[in-house]
C-alpha positions in Angstrom: 0.6 0.4 -0.1 1.5 3.2 -1.0 0.6 6.4 1.2 1.1 9.7 0.4 1.6 12.4 3.4 1.9 16.4 3.2 2.6 19.0 5.9 4.4 21.8 6.0 5.8 20.7 8.8 7.9 18.2 7.7 8.7 16.2 10.8 5.1 16.1 11.9 5.1 14.0 8.2 7.9 12.3 8.8 6.8 11.3 12.3 3.5 9.9 10.8 5.4 7.9 8.9 7.0 6.6 11.5 3.8 5.5 13.2 2.6 3.6 10.0 5.9 1.6 9.5 6.0 0.8 13.2 2.5 0.2 14.3 1.0 -1.7 10.5 0.8 -5.1 9.9 1.1 -4.7 7.0 4.8 -3.2 4.9 3.5 0.9 3.6 5.3 2.2 1.2 5.2 5.9 2.2 6.7 9.2 0.9 6.4 12.7 2.2 6.0 16.7 1.3 6.1 19.8 2.8 3.8 21.2 0.0 0.7 20.7 -1.7 2.4 21.7 -5.4 5.6 19.3 -4.9 2.6 16.3 -3.8 0.7 16.7 -6.7 3.9 16.5 -8.8 5.1 13.5 -6.8 1.8 11.6 -6.7 1.4 11.3 -11.2 4.7 9.7 -10.5 4.2 8.1 -7.0 0.1 7.1 -7.7 -0.2 6.6 -4.2 -3.3 4.4 -2.8 -4.2 7.0 -0.1 -3.5 10.5 1.0 -2.8 11.7 4.4 -3.0 15.7 4.4 -2.6 18.7 6.9 -5.7 21.6 6.3 -3.5 25.1 7.1 -0.2 24.7 4.9 0.5 27.7 2.7 -0.5 28.4 -1.0 -2.6 25.2 -1.6 -4.4 23.8 1.1 -5.4 20.2 2.1 -8.9 20.9 0.4 -8.0 21.7 -2.8 -4.8 19.3 -2.8 -7.6 16.8 -2.3 -10.1 18.3 -5.2 -6.7 18.7 -8.0 -6.4 14.8 -6.8 -9.1 13.9 -7.3 -10.0 15.9 -10.3 -6.8 14.1 -11.8 -7.6 11.1 -10.6 -4.4 10.5 -9.0 -5.9 8.6 -5.3 -9.0 7.3 -3.9 -9.0 7.3 -0.2 -8.0 10.4 1.7 -7.2 11.4 6.0 -6.7 14.7 7.0 -4.8 16.6 10.1 -6.4 19.4 11.4 -5.7 21.8 14.4 -9.0 22.0 17.1 -9.6 25.3 15.0 -10.0 23.4 12.0 -13.2 22.0 12.6 -15.6 23.7 10.3 -12.3 22.9 7.3 -12.5 19.3 8.5 -15.8 19.2 8.5 -15.7 20.1 4.6 -13.5 17.7 3.6 -16.0 15.4 4.8 -18.8 16.6 3.1 -16.3 16.1 -0.1 -16.0 12.2 0.9 -12.8 12.0 2.5 -12.7 9.2 4.4 -11.8 10.7 7.5 -10.3 13.3 9.7 -7.9 13.3 12.6 -6.3 15.7 15.4 -3.3 16.9 15.8 -0.9 14.9 17.6 -1.9 12.3 15.8 -2.6 9.3 18.5 -1.2 6.7 16.5 -3.2 3.7 16.9 -6.2 5.4 15.9 -4.2 6.4 12.5 -3.2 2.9 12.5 -6.1 0.8 12.9 -7.3 3.7 10.3 -4.9 2.5 7.3 -5.4 -1.0 8.2 -8.6 -0.7 7.4 -8.1 1.1 4.8 -6.0 -1.3 3.5 -9.0 -4.1 3.4 -11.3 -2.3 2.1 -8.9 -1.8 -1.5 -7.9 -4.8 -1.2 -11.2 -6.1 -1.5 -12.0 -3.4 -4.3 -8.5 -5.6 -6.3 -10.0 -8.5 -5.4 -14.1 -8.0 -7.0 -12.7 -6.3 -9.5 -10.2 -9.0 -10.5 -13.1 -11.3 -10.0 -15.1 -10.0 -12.4 -12.9 -11.0 -15.3 -12.2 -13.9 -14.1 -14.0 -16.8 -17.0 -17.8 -19.1 -15.7 -16.7 -21.9 -15.0 -19.1 -24.7 -16.3 -17.8 -27.1 -13.0 -18.7 -23.6 -10.8 -21.8 -23.1 -12.5 -24.3 -25.2 -10.0 -26.7 -23.8 -7.5 -26.3 -25.6 -3.7 -29.5 -23.9 -2.4 -32.2 -25.1 -4.6 -35.8 -24.7 -2.4 -37.0 -27.7 -3.8 -33.7 -30.3 -2.5 -35.4 -32.0 1.0 -33.9 -30.4 4.0 -31.7 -33.2 4.5 -30.2 -32.7 2.1 -29.0 -29.1 2.2 -28.0 -30.3 5.8 -25.3 -32.1 4.2 -24.6 -29.7 1.5 -24.1 -26.4 4.1 -21.9 -29.4 6.5 -19.5 -29.3 3.7 -19.7 -25.5 2.9 -18.8 -24.4 6.3 -16.1 -27.4 6.2 -14.7 -28.1 2.6 -11.4 -26.6 4.3 -11.0 -30.1 6.7 -8.6 -32.2 4.5 -10.5 -35.4 6.7 -13.8 -34.4 5.4 -15.0 -37.3 3.6 -18.5 -39.6 3.5 -18.2 -41.0 6.5 -17.0 -37.7 8.5 -20.0 -36.3 7.3 -21.6 -39.4 7.9 -20.4 -39.3 11.7 -21.4 -35.6 11.9 -25.0 -35.5 10.4 -26.4 -39.4 12.3 -26.1 -40.1 8.3 -25.9 -43.4 6.4 -23.0 -43.1 4.1 -25.2 -44.8 1.2 -28.0 -42.7 2.2 -26.0 -40.2 1.0 -24.4 -40.9 -1.9 -28.4 -41.7 -2.7 -29.9 -38.0 -1.6 -27.4 -36.6 -3.9 -27.0 -39.1 -6.6 -31.0 -38.5 -6.9 -31.5 -34.4 -6.6 -27.7 -33.1 -8.0 -26.4 -34.1 -10.7 -22.6 -34.2 -8.7 -21.4 -36.8 -6.9 -20.6 -36.1 -3.1 -16.7 -35.5 -4.2 -18.0 -33.4 -7.0 -19.5 -31.2 -4.5 -16.8 -30.9 -2.1 -14.4 -30.5 -4.9 -16.9 -27.0 -6.6 -16.7 -25.3 -2.7 -12.9 -26.2 -2.7 -12.2 -24.8 -5.5 -15.1 -21.9 -5.8 -12.6 -20.7 -2.6 -9.6 -21.4 -4.4 -9.8 -19.2 -7.1 -11.0 -16.3 -4.8 -7.8 -16.7 -3.0 -5.8 -16.6 -6.3 -6.9 -13.7 -7.0 -6.6 -12.5 -3.9 -4.0 -8.9 -3.9 -2.1 -10.7 -0.9 -0.5 -13.4 -3.2 -0.4 -16.2 -1.6 1.6 -19.0 -3.1 -0.1 -22.2 -4.5 0.6 -24.5 -1.9 -0.7 -22.3 0.8 -4.2 -22.0 -1.4 -4.2 -25.8 -1.7 -4.1 -26.5 2.4 -5.8 -23.0 2.7 -9.0 -25.0 0.7 -8.5 -28.5 2.0 -6.5 -30.7 -0.3 -4.1 -32.6 1.7 -0.6 -32.0 -1.2 -0.4 -28.8 -4.0 0.0 -31.9 -6.3 -4.3 -33.1 -5.3 -4.8 -29.1 -5.9 -3.7 -29.1 -9.5 -4.8 -32.6 -10.0 -8.4 -31.4 -9.2 -7.5 -28.2 -11.0 -7.0 -30.0 -13.9 -10.1 -32.2 -14.2 -12.7 -29.9 -12.6 -11.5 -26.6 -14.1 -10.1 -27.4 -17.7 -6.3 -25.2 -16.3 -3.8 -24.8 -14.2 -3.7 -22.3 -11.1 -0.9 -21.1 -11.8 -2.3 -20.6 -15.6 -6.0 -19.3 -13.8 -3.7 -16.6 -12.0 -1.7 -15.8 -14.5 -4.3 -14.9 -17.3 -6.6 -13.5 -14.8 -5.4 -11.9 -11.3 -4.0 -9.3 -12.6 -1.1 -6.3 -12.0 -1.9 -5.7 -8.8 0.4 -5.9 -6.1 0.2 -6.1 -2.5 2.9 -5.9 0.5 1.5 -7.2 3.7 
């Protein structure tokens, strides 16, 4: 996550930078400057994800800087720094769509919490954009929550959905948990769906795997494999190719985009 900090008292900007570098869970890339004009020039090259700016600055104040950056499409998230006497300015900033404002001296805990939430919002938006670009695989077009399914089948499907990430999930473990005979589970699934029990398990695992592969957190394929319940990366690759017709690495290369985030 890239953050641009602007304050005409440059030591304040540097202090905020130090707070963020020591206090957030991700690894921010931070630039500091003491003027709005210079911030605008930096933003054209740096393309910050978040602008943290003082309101009162000579020549170009914080609100003018935000207006200029929004008009040029240089940043999407804004945080205002203000003194107590600048409360009216801060209210105007909120009306302009600024996410929040902080009064000086800045509280480290609040600042870091805000940046964590900001990072989460941007990661979510990036993930949604990547997911929208992905193709619709026929295997994943199944509807697991049809109203005409009997209650027992809905219970079985719901249990699989809640437990797909467990490597030990199987007909035997489902039978033990729900007190259904394994043969009854297979017959019920076969009667009302075009899936096998294993097919339903793979459905939930692979659906989640696509989301994780496109996540800006850049999980390794072996990590995704374990997170969705496969016992080995090889097993994950085989299921991916069998049901989706491609490999996990090939899918991410094609549809993952160029968004990179530091954790």
